[in-house]
N, C-alpha and C positions, 0 to 999 in steps of 0.2 A: 447699034441695039439694045445689048442690056440695059446702058444708062437710059433708054427710052423705057424700056419694061421698069426698074426702077423707080420712075419716076411716073408712074400712073399706081404706085402703092398712095404714097401724099394727097394726086389728085383723089381719086377714088374715097382717099379716108376727108376731103376736107367738102368732097361732093358728098358724101353723109352726113356731116355737121351741119353744111346749108339746110337741108334738107327735114334734120331733126330742128332746126333753131327756127325755120318758118313753122314745122307743127306743133312746136312749143307753143311761139310767141299769139298764134289762131286761139281769139274768145273760143271759148267750152259753154257747154249749158255748164249750170251751176248743178240744176239738180234736178235730175230727169225722173227724179219718182216723185217730185211735187207734178211734170202736167201729166202722170199718169193718175195719181190719184184724183187732180180736178176733173180726168176725163172719168173716170168713177164715177165720181160722187155729179156730171153732167148726166154719164149714161143714168146712173140709177134715179135721178132727178124726171129722166124721162119715158121712164118705164111706170112710176107710178099712177099711167094715167089707162085710160080704158086700152087693155088688148085682148089677146085670145082665152078665152078661160074665165073671163072675168065677167060680172054683170053689170048692164048697164039701166037698173034701176034707178033713179032722181031720188 
């Protein structure tokens, strides 16, 4: 039974390395901040229209 317990250590290590290798090989977003900047520019451009408190005179 002791031998089986000692086999759990390499098995656990191999499983951890497999999960780590899978995570590293996944494609990750290049730059999250470009999406945030793009969203901010879109929100600012849509916010330039007629809104609450703005006069509607042509």
